[in-house]
C-alpha positions in Angstrom: 38.4 -8.9 -32.8 35.0 -10.2 -32.9 32.3 -7.6 -31.6 30.0 -9.0 -29.0 26.3 -8.0 -30.3 25.1 -7.2 -26.8 27.6 -4.5 -26.0 27.1 -2.8 -29.5 23.0 -2.9 -29.2 23.2 -0.8 -25.5 26.3 1.1 -26.0 24.2 2.3 -29.4 21.4 3.2 -26.9 23.9 5.3 -24.9 25.2 7.0 -28.4 23.9 10.4 -27.4 24.9 10.5 -23.9 28.0 12.7 -23.6 30.3 10.9 -21.0 34.1 10.5 -21.2 34.2 7.2 -19.2 31.5 4.2 -19.5 31.4 1.8 -16.3 28.7 -0.9 -16.0 27.5 -4.1 -15.0 26.9 -7.6 -16.7 24.4 -9.7 -15.2 21.2 -11.9 -16.2 18.6 -10.4 -15.4 19.4 -7.0 -14.7 16.6 -4.8 -15.7 15.9 -3.8 -11.8 19.7 -3.7 -10.7 20.1 -0.6 -8.5 23.7 -0.1 -9.3 23.1 2.8 -11.8 21.5 4.6 -9.0 24.9 4.4 -7.1 27.3 5.0 -9.7 25.5 7.6 -11.5 25.0 9.6 -8.0 28.6 9.2 -7.2 29.6 10.5 -10.4 27.3 13.5 -10.4 28.4 14.2 -6.8 32.3 14.3 -7.5 31.6 15.7 -11.4 33.0 12.3 -12.9 32.0 12.3 -16.7 31.2 8.8 -16.8 28.1 7.0 -17.3 27.1 3.6 -15.5 25.2 1.2 -18.1 23.8 -2.4 -17.7 24.3 -4.9 -19.8 21.9 -8.3 -20.2 24.3 -11.1 -20.6 23.1 -14.2 -21.3 25.9 -16.3 -22.7 29.5 -15.6 -24.3 30.7 -14.0 -21.1 34.5 -14.6 -21.8 33.9 -12.7 -25.4 31.6 -10.1 -23.6 34.8 -9.1 -21.1 36.9 -9.1 -23.7 35.1 -7.0 -26.0 34.3 -4.6 -22.9 38.2 -4.2 -22.6 38.7 -3.4 -26.1 35.9 -0.7 -26.1 37.8 1.0 -23.3 35.0 0.2 -20.4 36.6 1.2 -17.1 35.2 -0.7 -15.0 32.4 -3.6 -14.5 30.5 -5.0 -12.2 29.2 -8.6 -12.3 26.1 -10.1 -10.9 24.3 -13.2 -11.1 24.9 -15.6 -12.7 28.2 -14.7 -13.7 30.4 -14.1 -10.3 31.9 -17.4 -10.5 32.1 -18.3 -14.0 33.7 -14.4 -14.9 37.0 -15.6 -13.3 38.2 -17.5 -16.0 38.0 -14.6 -18.1 40.5 -12.4 -16.0 44.2 -11.5 -16.0 44.2 -11.1 -12.1 42.2 -12.4 -9.4 42.3 -11.0 -5.9 43.1 -13.0 -3.2 40.1 -12.9 -1.1 37.7 -12.8 -4.1 39.7 -16.6 -4.9 39.1 -18.0 -1.3 35.0 -16.5 -1.7 34.9 -18.1 -4.9 33.5 -15.4 -6.5 34.0 -11.4 -8.2 31.8 -8.7 -8.1 34.0 -6.0 -9.5 36.4 -6.0 -12.5 39.0 -3.5 -12.4 40.9 -2.0 -15.9 44.8 -3.2 -15.9 47.4 -3.4 -19.0 46.1 -6.6 -20.5 42.8 -6.8 -19.3 40.6 -6.9 -16.0 41.7 -7.6 -12.7 38.4 -9.3 -10.5 37.7 -8.1 -6.6 35.1 -9.1 -4.1 33.8 -5.7 -2.9 30.6 -7.3 -0.9 32.6 -8.7 1.9 34.0 -5.2 2.8 31.0 -3.7 2.0 29.2 -5.9 4.4 31.8 -5.5 6.8 31.8 -1.4 6.7 27.8 -1.6 6.9 27.9 -3.2 10.5 30.9 -1.0 11.5 28.8 2.1 10.6 26.5 0.7 13.1 29.0 0.7 16.4 29.7 -2.8 16.0 33.3 -4.5 15.8 33.4 -7.9 14.6 36.8 -8.5 16.8 36.7 -11.1 18.9 33.1 -11.8 18.6 31.0 -14.9 18.1 29.1 -15.2 15.1 26.4 -17.1 13.8 25.9 -17.2 10.0 22.8 -18.5 8.7 22.9 -20.2 5.2 25.8 -22.1 3.4 25.4 -20.1 -0.1 27.7 -18.0 -1.8 26.4 -14.6 0.8 27.3 -17.0 4.0 30.7 -17.8 2.3 31.5 -14.1 1.6 30.3 -13.6 5.4 32.4 -16.3 6.8 35.6 -15.0 5.0 34.5 -11.6 6.6 34.4 -12.7 9.9 37.4 -14.6 10.0 39.8 -11.5 8.0 38.3 -9.0 11.0 39.1 -11.0 13.7 36.0 -12.7 14.9 36.6 -15.1 17.7 34.2 -18.0 16.8 32.0 -18.8 14.1 28.8 -21.1 13.4 27.5 -21.9 9.9 24.3 -23.1 10.6 22.4 -24.9 7.1 19.9 -27.5 6.3 22.3 -29.3 4.0 25.1 -29.6 6.5 27.7 -30.5 3.9 27.6 -27.1 2.7 28.2 -25.6 5.5 31.2 -28.0 6.6 33.1 -27.3 2.7 32.8 -23.4 3.5 34.8 -24.2 6.9 36.9 -26.4 5.7 37.9 -24.1 2.6 38.4 -20.9 5.4 40.3 -23.1 7.3 42.7 -24.1 4.5 42.8 -20.3 3.7 43.7 -18.8 7.0 45.8 -21.6 8.6 49.1 -22.7 7.9 50.4 -26.3 9.3 53.8 -28.2 9.9 54.6 -31.7 10.9 54.0 -30.8 14.6 50.5 -28.9 14.0 49.3 -25.6 13.2 51.5 -22.4 13.2 49.1 -20.1 12.9 46.2 -18.7 14.9 43.6 -20.6 13.0 39.8 -19.4 13.5 37.4 -21.7 15.3 34.6 -22.2 12.6 31.8 -24.9 13.2 29.4 -26.5 10.4 26.0 -27.6 12.2 23.0 -29.0 11.0 20.0 -27.0 11.2 18.1 -29.0 13.4 21.1 -29.8 15.7 21.2 -25.7 16.6 20.6 -26.0 20.2 24.1 -28.0 20.3 25.5 -24.1 19.8 26.4 -23.0 23.4 24.2 -20.6 25.0 26.1 -17.2 24.6 25.7 -14.0 23.0 26.4 -13.7 19.0 26.2 -11.6 15.6 23.9 -13.0 13.5 24.2 -12.8 9.8 21.4 -14.0 7.9 22.6 -15.3 4.5 19.5 -17.1 3.0 17.0 -15.5 0.4 14.1 -16.6 3.3 11.7 -13.3 3.8 12.0 -12.1 0.0 8.7 -13.2 -0.4 5.4 -12.5 1.5 4.5 -15.6 4.0 8.4 -16.6 4.2 9.2 -17.7 8.1 12.1 -17.5 10.1 15.6 -18.7 8.2 17.0 -22.0 8.6 16.1 -22.1 12.5 12.3 -21.8 13.0 12.2 -21.1 16.9 12.1 -17.9 17.8 13.8 -18.5 21.5 17.2 -19.4 19.2 17.2 -15.4 18.0 17.0 -14.3 21.8 21.2 -15.2 21.6 21.9 -12.5 19.5 23.5 -9.2 20.3 23.1 -8.1 16.7 21.9 -8.9 13.6 22.4 -8.6 10.0 19.7 -9.8 7.3 21.3 -9.3 3.8 18.1 -8.8 2.2 17.0 -5.3 1.6 13.8 -5.2 0.0 11.3 -5.8 1.9 13.2 -4.0 4.3 11.5 -5.9 7.6 11.7 -9.5 7.2 10.4 -11.8 9.9 14.4 -12.3 11.5 14.5 -8.6 11.6 11.0 -7.8 13.1 11.6 -10.9 15.6 14.8 -9.0 16.4 13.0 -5.8 17.0 10.4 -7.1 19.1 13.3 -8.5 21.4 14.5 -4.9 21.6 17.9 -6.6 19.9 19.6 -3.8 17.6 19.8 -4.8 13.9 19.8 -3.8 10.0 18.7 -4.8 6.3 21.2 -5.0 3.7 20.4 -1.7 2.2 24.0 -0.5 3.8 25.9 -3.6 2.5 24.7 -2.5 -1.4 25.4 0.7 -0.7 29.3 0.1 0.6 30.0 -2.4 -2.0 29.2 -0.3 -4.7 31.2 2.6 -3.2 34.0 0.5 -2.6 34.1 -0.7 -6.6 33.7 2.9 -7.4 37.1 3.6 -5.4 38.9 0.8 -7.1 38.0 2.4 -10.8 38.7 5.5 -10.0 41.1 5.6 -7.7 39.4 8.2 -5.6 37.8 8.2 -2.2 34.0 8.8 -1.9 33.8 11.3 1.0 31.0 10.8 3.5 28.7 13.6 2.4 28.7 11.8 -1.0 28.0 8.4 0.6 24.9 9.7 2.0 23.7 11.3 -1.0 24.3 7.6 -2.7 22.6 6.3 0.6 19.5 8.3 0.4 19.1 7.8 -3.2 18.9 4.3 -2.8 16.5 4.4 -0.2 14.2 6.5 -2.2 14.7 4.4 -5.0 13.8 0.8 -3.3 11.9 2.3 -0.3 9.9 5.5 -1.9 9.1 8.3 0.4 5.3 8.6 -0.5 3.7 6.4 2.7 5.4 8.5 5.2 3.8 11.3 7.2 6.4 13.2 8.6 5.2 15.9 11.6 7.2 19.3 12.5 6.6 21.9 14.7 7.5 23.6 17.9 7.3 21.3 21.3 3.4 21.2 22.2 1.8 21.6 18.6 0.5 18.5 19.0 3.0 16.3 17.2 2.8 12.7 19.2 -0.8 13.3 19.8 -1.7 14.1 16.7 0.6 11.1 15.3 -0.8 8.6 17.8 -4.4 9.6 16.7 -3.1 9.0 12.9 -1.5 5.9 13.6 -4.5 4.4 15.6 -7.6 5.6 13.0 -5.7 5.2 9.5 -3.3 2.0 10.4 -0.3 3.7 10.3 3.0 3.0 12.6 3.8 5.8 14.9 7.1 6.8 15.9 8.3 9.5 18.1 11.6 10.4 17.3 12.3 11.7 21.1 11.1 8.7 22.1 13.1 6.5 19.6 16.4 8.5 21.4 15.1 7.5 24.9 14.8 3.9 24.3 18.6 4.2 22.0 20.2 6.0 24.9 18.5 4.4 28.0 17.5 7.7 29.3 15.7 10.9 29.1 16.0 14.0 27.1 16.7 16.2 29.8 19.5 13.8 31.5 20.9 13.5 27.8 20.9 17.3 27.9 22.4 17.4 31.1 25.0 14.9 31.4 25.9 15.0 27.2 25.0 18.0 26.3 22.6 19.8 23.3 25.0 18.8 20.2 25.3 15.7 21.3 21.4 15.3 21.4 21.4 17.0 17.7 23.5 14.8 16.3 21.6 11.5 17.9 18.6 13.0 16.0 20.3 13.2 12.6 21.8 9.6 13.3 17.9 8.6 13.8 16.0 10.3 10.7 18.6 8.6 8.6 18.0 5.2 9.9 14.5 5.6 9.9 14.4 6.0 5.8 15.1 2.1 5.7 13.1 1.1 8.5 10.0 2.6 8.3 7.5 3.2 5.1 4.1 3.4 6.0 4.5 5.0 9.3 3.6 8.7 11.0 6.6 10.2 12.7 6.5 12.8 15.1 10.1 15.0 15.2 11.6 16.7 17.9 10.9 20.7 17.8 14.4 21.7 17.2 15.2 18.6 14.6 14.6 20.7 11.6 16.8 23.2 12.4 20.2 21.8 10.4 20.3 21.9 7.2 21.3 18.2 7.0 17.9 17.3 8.8 15.5 19.0 6.6 17.0 17.3 3.6 16.8 13.6 5.4 13.5 14.6 6.4 12.1 15.5 2.5 13.3 12.4 1.5 11.9 10.3 4.4 8.5 11.4 3.4 5.8 14.2 3.0 6.5 16.9 5.5 3.8 18.4 7.6 4.3 21.5 9.5 1.6 21.8 12.3 1.9 26.0 12.5 0.5 27.2 16.5 0.5 30.3 18.0 2.5 31.0 21.1 -0.5 31.5 23.4 -1.4 27.9 22.3 1.9 26.2 22.8 2.0 28.3 26.1 -0.9 26.9 27.6 -0.3 23.5 26.4 2.9 22.9 28.1 3.1 25.4 31.0 4.3 23.7 34.0 5.7 20.6 31.7 9.0 19.9 33.3 10.1 17.4 30.7 11.4 20.6 28.5 14.4 21.4 28.9 14.5 24.4 26.7 11.8 25.7 28.8 12.9 25.3 32.5 14.1 29.0 32.4 12.3 32.3 34.3 9.9 33.8 31.6 9.1 30.6 29.3 6.6 32.6 27.3 9.2 34.8 25.9 11.2 31.8 25.6 8.6 30.2 23.2 7.8 33.5 21.1 11.7 34.0 20.6 12.3 30.3 19.6 9.0 30.0 17.6 10.9 33.2 15.4 13.8 31.4 15.4 12.3 27.9 14.2 9.7 28.9 11.9 11.7 29.6 8.7 13.7 26.0 9.4 10.1 24.5 9.8 8.7 25.9 6.3 11.8 25.3 4.5 11.3 21.6 4.9 7.2 21.6 4.7 5.4 20.0 1.6 2.3 21.4 3.5 1.2 23.7 6.5 -1.4 22.8 8.8 -3.1 25.6 11.2 -3.6 23.8 14.4 -5.2 26.7 16.6 -8.8 25.8 17.5 -8.9 22.6 15.7 -9.8 19.1 17.1 -7.3 16.6 16.7 -10.1 14.6 14.4 -10.1 18.0 12.3 -6.2 18.1 11.6 -5.9 14.4 11.3 -8.4 14.5 8.6 -6.9 17.4 6.6 -3.6 15.6 6.6 -5.4 12.0 5.3 -7.2 14.3 2.3 -4.1 15.4 1.5 -2.7 12.1 1.3 -5.4 10.4 -0.4 -4.9 13.2 -2.8 -1.6 12.5 -3.4 -1.9 8.7 -3.8 -4.6 9.2 -6.5 -2.6 11.7 -8.3 0.5 9.2 -8.7 -2.1 6.7 -9.6 -2.8 8.8 -12.5 0.6 9.8 -13.5 1.5 5.8 -13.6 -1.4 4.8 -15.9 
């Protein structure tokens, strides 16, 4: 069979790589794909002797697919612009991929490749990971392109009650609605025989016709990718007050105007980084017939976040209670232009109760699990922030690893006498509500300091120093790191 020159050229570049199996991705452009981060991280974590290779495929897609099969490539991801046209080169196409009209994963079978779409279940898993169920929910889809089609299929498949597709060109939205009804409804001479989903196509200018209710919003357009982009499809902030939860499929930038608006309205929301994570994991599971466990998924998630967002811009403050993390964090935020996040305040807002009440009603272990979840989420939400952490947060091995991924970690080292003076008489410290708080402070400092030191990139002694002095010392270190990065990138 005629060999495809691009495959030949790229594989030749990898000839020194020792791997039993090759997997990869076809696309154009392909230079900035994050798929190798996902799959090479999985391979290392699960001890799979595999290597993931990006292939820039401009034309002759059918020949490229056949040649990949002849060469023994285990599986492939497919990205733009080939997700639709690749279906003509496959021996099988999964039913969901047929309805969605796009394939993003090729799985090797006897006579060629079978095609699947993992975008849809990947998005469903991402939403589920936030504790949100689609079952019996009302959903608003913004946009009517390929991503919106997959999102509508997902909503119907996972039991949504009602779906509104809003688009400037309403004909495109109506086409998706008609296709989904045809896929999920069965008719006879007397009418519908199966429970048919309620799917409505809505012109963007008629958005006010949608009944006032609570909806899961899924943003499927490219609006937000570039600085200065406004709101997607419906440019009316009041409209988004109907959201109970929101998803923007864009993951870079981490915060589009859509995400910022929902956050300002105190509406839970997420960007598309977890969809990217889970669609990749599901592709890998199809290829290897092996489940990717949660620990591995978490490693991939951290690797993705580091690749997309980096970690150098966040300042992370650790230390015992009373070491000045919150006061210092607010000062740095005000003086140097960072966002400020206090993990304890973040938890209280999320739970709707004080730290004392969480401890007394749900227990310390519940609180510690919340801390881990919060730090993991912060990695995709804040990238130029100063983050003050709870005193016990670094005690977990997992948390220390997450903190180092989150940014540059500074341990505010403070002596017990200083801490005692600062927190004495403060009833908002549940761990110090005891007979001898000074001894408790000394004991906990001895226990916790090794954990602080393990995760710290730098130790800052705070005794007998002003807030201005400590902040200046940290900013000097930040400037030094920035300069060193700039030099190394030249």
